[in-house]
N, C-alpha and C positions, 0 to 999 in steps of 0.2 A: 545556505539553509535558510528557510523562511520561518520567522517566529513573529507572529502577529499577536500583540497584546490585546487587541480588540476582538479577534476571532475566537472561535471555539472549535475544538477537535474532540470528538467523542467516538468511542468504539464499543460495540456490543457484540459478543460472540454467543451464538446459540448452539449448544450441543456440538461444537466443533465443525458444524456444517454450514452455518450462515454467519457472515460478518457484516454488520451494519456500521457504516462510518459516516461521520459528518466532519466538516472542516476540510474536505478534499479540494485542493486547488487544481490539480491536473492528474490525469492518468498517463504516466510516462510510457509504460509498456505493460503488456499482459499476454499470457497464453494459458494453457490448461494446467501449468505447473507453477506459475509465478506471476504475481502482479507487483508493479512498482508504482506507488502513488506519491504525489507530492501533497503533503497535508500542511495545515497551519503550524504543526510542530516539527516539520522536517519530512524527509523521505521515509516512507514505510514500505518494507518488502513483506509480501505475504506469499508463503510457499505451501504447496499442497498437491492434491491430485484431483483431476476433473474439475478444476476451478473455472467458473464462468460468472460473468456479470449479469445479475438479475435485474438490477435497476441502476441508473446513473443519471444524476442531474448536477452538472457542474455549476448551474446557476444558483442552486441552493447548497452545493457542496456535499451532496449525499450520494453514497455509493453502497450498493448491496452486492456481496459476492457469495456465491454458493459453491459447495464442493467440500472435500475433506481437507481441513487445515492442519498442516504439520508444524509450521513455524511462522512467527510474525516478529519482525524486528525493525527498529528505527535505525537508519543509516546516517550517522553523523559525518560531516565533512572532516577529513583528516583521519578518519578511522581506517587503519590499514590492516585489514584481514584479507586472507585469500578469498573468502566467500564474497566479500564486498568488491574486491578487485575483479572477480569473475563476473559479477552482476553488472558493474559499471563498464567493464570491458566489452560485454555483449551489447550494452546499451549504446555506448559511444564509439562504435567502430568506425 
């Protein structure tokens, strides 16, 4: 997990339909139901319906995602839940 004391990670959610993020280091994977992002504060999973990336600039670390957001969670290393195992299992096949 990446924790940068000099970096900054912010999240703004507008009406559960738009997520604006800063401090994004990498977009690991995405589809219309799930995004996995590496941020300054660790991995962030965003789940929902009809998700799509509206804006992305990894140079500035900013990402905008639109769609209906159902769930957002940080995934810590060593966290052993079935949901996380499924997510990483699909990612690292």
